[in-house]
N, C-alpha and C positions, 0 to 999 in steps of 0.2 A: 778657623785654626788655631790653635795654641802654642805659645811659646813654651821653653823649658819650664817656666816658674808657674805654668796653668794660668797665665793671663791670656784673655783672648786677644788676636792680635790680627790685623789685616796685612797678607803676604802678595806679593807681587812677583812675577816672571819679566825681572828685568832684562833689556837687552841694550847691550854696549854699541853695536855696530850695524845695526837694521835688518837682524835675522829673529823673526819672533814667530812663534805659531806654525813651526815646521817649512816654512815657504822660503825660498831664497829669490833675491833681487839684485840685479847688477849693481854696482856701484858707479853713479855718476862721475864722469871725468870730464875733462874740458873739451875734449874732440873723440867721443866715443861713440861707435857705431850702434844702431839699433841690436838689442840684445832679446827682446821681446816686441812683438810689432804693438807699436805706438805707446810704449812704456817708458824709453828713452830716447832723445834725438842728440842729436850734435849741438854743439853748445852748451853742453852740460844741464840742460833742463831735464829735469825729472815729472815734468808735470804729464799726469795721466789722462789720455782721451776717454775716459769711463763716465757714463752718467750717474747721478747720484744714487738712483734706485740698482744699478749692477754694484757699486762700489757697498751699498748696504747688504744687497743679497750675500756676497763674497764674503763680509764680515759677519754674518747672522750667526756664529756660533754662540754657545749659550756663555754668558760673561762670567758666571762663577762655577770654576771646576775644582777639582779635587788635585791639589798639591802633595805630591808623595814625599818625605822625609828623607826617603832613600837616594831623590835625584836632587843633587846639590847644584850640578850646573848641566848645561849641554852645549857643545863646540860643534863647529863647522868650519869649513875653510873661509867664510868670509865674516863670521861672528862668534862670538860667546853672548850665552844667555844663562842669568843665574836667578836662584829663587831669594827673595830678600823681605825682610819683614819690614813693613812701612810705618807702621803706628800701632800703639796699643789700644785696646778698646775698652770704654765706650769711646768712640769719635769725638762727642762732645758730652761735656759733663752735665749733668740734670741741671746744676744752677743756672746753667744760661739757655735753658729749653725755650724762653721766651725773646731770647736777645741773640739770635742766630743771624749771621750773616755766609752768603754764598757767593765766592767769587770765581766765575770761569775764564780763565784765561790770564792767569796772573801775570806772568813773564816777571820783569824784574824792576818795572818804571811804573809809578802812579798807582801802586797796590792798595788794597785795602789796610794792610798792615802798617803802610808808611803815610797813610791819610787818614782814614775814619777812627782807626784804632788808637790814634795819638791825639783826638780831640776828647774833651770832658764828657761830652754827652755819650759816647761809646764806651766809656770805661768798664761798663759791665756786659759789653758784647763778645761774642766768640766768634770767629772766622773759619770757614772752612773753604780753603783755597784747591783751586785745580789747575795745574802746569805741566803738559804732557812733554814739553822740551826737557830731556834731562839735566841739562847744563844749567837752565835757568831755574829748574825745581831745586837743585843743590845748591845753587847760589841764594835761595831763599831761605834753606836750611841753615847755610854757612853763617847767616847773621846771627843765630843764637849759639853758633860754636866758638869754646873758646880752649886754646891749646892745653891737651892733656885732662881736660875737665869733661866729664860727661854731660851730654845735653838730653834732654827730653826727646824722645825718638818722634820723629815725623812734626815736631812743633816748630813754626819759624816765627813763633811768637808766643809768649807765656799766656795767652789767649786766643790761641790758633794753631791749626795745623795745616799742613799741605799735602796734595796727593798728585803722584805724576800721572793722572788719568786724563782723557780728552773725554769731555761730556758731549753726546750726541743721540740721534734718535736708534742706537741700537747698542747692543751689547757684542764684545769679542774684539779682536785685534782688528786695528783700523790704519790706513795709510795717511800718515800726516805730510801734506806737500811743505815742504819747508823751503823759505825764500830768502834771498841773502839777508834783508831787514827780518828776523826771526819774528820779530813780533806781528807779522804777517801770515805768518804760517798757518793753513787750515785744512781741514779735513776734507774741503772741496778742491776742484779742480782750478787753476787760476785762468781767467779768462784770456790773456794774452797765449799767443800759441809758443812762443820761443822759438819759432824757426828762424834758421840762418837768415840774415838781411831783413828780417821783420822788425818792426818798432814795437816795443810793450807800452801800451796806454798807462796812465796813471802814475803814481810815486814810483821813482826810482826805486829798487830793490825790493818792490812789494808786488812785481806783476808776474812775475815767472818762477816756478819752482825748480829750485837747484837741487833738491835731494828730496828721497822719499824716506822717511823711517816708519817703522811699525812701531805703535803705542796701543796699550789697551783703553778699550771704551766702554763706558758706561752710560747709562740712560740717568736723565734726570730723577726719574722716579726711583730708580736704585738707590740713589745718593740720599733721596728724604727718607727711605726707608732704615737708612743707617742713622738717622739723627732720632733722638729722644722719642718715643711714642707720643702721640698726640701732640707733638711741638709744631709750633710754625716759624717761617722764616723771615724777620723783619725785613732783611733788604737781599735781594740779589743783584749781583752786578756781572754783566756778561760781555766779553771783548773776543769773540772766538772767530771773526772773520767769516762773516756770512753764514755761521752755523748757529747764530743766536737764536733765531725761531725755530729750527728744528731741535734745540737742544729743550727749549720752553716746552714745546709740543710734548717732547719725550716723558715729561711729567706726568702725561696724561690725567687719570681723576685725582691726582693730588695736587693738580697746579694751583688750586685755591688754597695751598697752605704757605703761598708766597703773598706777602703783603706790597711790596715794592719791589721793581724790576727795571734796571736800566740796563740798555741793550743797544747794539751798533745796528747800522742799516745803511743800506747802498743810496746815494742819492746823486743820480746821473751816471757816471761810471761805475760798472761793477765789475771788482778786481776778479771776483770767482763766479763760475757758472754756477747755477741753481742757487743764487744768493737771492733772498726777496729782495724788493724796493722798499723805500720808506713807507710809501702809501699801502703796499701789501702787508707790511708788517704792524701798521697801524689797524687794518681792517681786521686781520688775524688775531691781534691781541683784544680787540675788542670780543670777538668772538670767544676768547677763551675766560673772558669775565674781567677784564681789565681796561681801564681808561687812563688818557693822558694826565698826568699829575698838574695842581696848581703850582706856581711859583713857591706859595708856602709850604705845600707838601713836600718838593724839592729841597727846600733849603735846609743847610746841613749835611744832607747826603748826596750832592754832588754840587759844582759851581754851576750858578745859572749861565754863566758867558760859557760853558763848555771846558774842555781841558785839551792842552796839546794841540791846538787849533781844528778840534773837531767841537763844532755848536752842539748845543743840549736842546733838543725840542719838549716843549710841555704846553700847557693850556697857556695861550698868550704870549709864546716866544717870539722873538723876531725872525728866526729860521723855522720853517716849516717843510714839511713834506713836497710842496710844490717851489721851494727854492730851488735855483740853478746854479748858484756861485760857489757851492761846494761839492765835493764827490761823496763824502759820508757823513753821518750824523749821528749823534747818541739819542735816544728816545728815554722819556722817564714816565713809568705807569705806575699807578697805585691799582689795587684790587678795589672793584665796584662792591659797594654795600650788601649785594645780594647775590654775591658769587660763593656756592657752595667750597667749602673748605676741603670736603673729602675727611674730615676726623670724625667719621660714624661712630 
């Protein structure tokens, strides 16, 4: 779609209160009766007892659709939806085609913008970040905003853009389960039942969904198609609460365009249903053409000791997939030398 000046633009239908894609859902409250079987429970839990396959089937609408200029907004008794331009294209300038970073699940803490882009070795890199929580997305954009001064649309850094999409295994409108600590929000259901009188395991604030929001979802293959033709991604950092491997697999035959990948995995307790274990991620990534990085290959991209209490797994690391003293880990992979890049 093009803006008024003829410049290509990426446009999104953005929701403010949880209504998107023509479906209405009850708003969770502190003591609300079930209004849809299994969807919302007493105690304010919005956790949805649907298997991943069913969720993906429901969200399987075409990701790209025609947005009419004559439709500025849609209003319902529960929410307002508006058409909003996100960024001008091209998404990544051609000059950065060999130095691209993708960040899945930026939130506002330990972001690529605030860590890697401040280091001299990354002074010529460009980051494309994704954050489906609208307030966190807006907070990132606000970092570049100055009172009464125009800012570059969609840019949270002079060498970076951020988009309010969830990246996962399908295209369409998805259900984001939002927990009290919203950095733990996920497209997957939470493992804790949220039933009255039950105790949720794991980190407080990360075990039960309190709200469900409708967010736009795209596959990683689509994201890679938005980049300059024939380009590769120098580094992909993923922290999307159990969806990391699902997102990587969604790259399909383009997964070989990724040189380095850091991703989260469960170790012991699983916060989310259908989330793979550390050992399962290790095996699956091997099948996708990746291996664990050495310490030298990790250096500069991530601290070897890990961050925010989450240890890093690499070749020779103290923590491994067999460790039992942690609940989750980050794994750092590099592309194997013989992995097809998909850049025919």
